[in-house]
C-alpha positions, 0 to 999 in steps of 0.5 A: 336886747345884747348882753351888757359888757362888764355886768356880772351875774351869778349862776342861778342859785336855786339848788344852792341849798348848801351845795358847792359852787361847782355842783351848784353850776354843773346842775344847772347847766346840764338839768336846767339847760340840758347842756351835757357837761363831765368833770374835767381832769383836775390841775396838778396840785404840786404845779399849778401851771401843769395838768393833772393828765399824764401828759407833760406837755398838756397845752389846756392844764385841767381844762379838758376831760380825761377820766371819764372821756368826753363821750361821758358827757350827759345832761342827767342830773343823777349822774352830774349830782354824783360826779361833783358830789364826789369830785367838788372841785373838778372843772366843768367842761361842755361837750360841744355840738349836737344839742349843746352850743358850739363855740368860736375862740380867740386870744383874749386881748384880740377877743376884747377888741373884737367884742368892743367892735361888735358892741359898737355895731349893736350886734346881739351876742349870747354868753362870752366865756372868759379863760386867762388866754382865750375867750370863747363866744358861744354859738347855735349848733353847726355841722362841719359841712356848714363851718367849711362852707363858711370858711371857704367863702372868706378870702382870710380867716385869722389864723387865731381863730378856733372852732369848738363843735361836734366832738369838741369841748370848752370849761365853763365857769366857775371852773378853776384850771391850771392857767387860771379861773374860768369866768364869764365875760358876758354872763347868761341873763338869769332865768330857767331856760337855756340861754340864747345863742347867735348863729355861727355865720353871724359871729364869724362874719362879725369876728373876722371884719373886726379882727381885720379892721382893727389889724389883729393878727394874734398868733394861735395860743 
């Protein structure tokens, strides 16, 4: 069965014994699902739309790693607990690729139309992460060679698509960033095992077809 559109489910709360929301979520991702995570840089408290990193032109305020860097991402429960005990409001950043899910993202309005089209086709999707301007469909890990061959075979690939593979990252719910809150558009089903995610081929084929059929040519944001 595919995930149910619009149904919001809370992350597992087995560790919720008074722990802050972000710590509980980070422990679920790392300890239960074995997804490597790390704290993102916080939004600038002096300007919500600005980032706390040194880059005044940062395009993903509060939604990227800075200190520590991406290579520090881990599924070690002790490290994750230490990070979010000391930085309880830090965004949760997933290091994509390797043994962790990758993602295909596109502008939110186009993503909503694409998901509607995929629902009508009965395509099974896993979790979908919704940021204020872009949604990210989680997919199984893929290599750059696999992605290159997939895109090369396409006559047309919308420029609004982004691919988050090895060496990439996305912010996970319930992070608060400089652009707003990260949430689940399609939430993971409850359970102790890592959520199922589809292969990248199925998602790219379906999304490109949906965007082409609906005439979506949204610019990259």
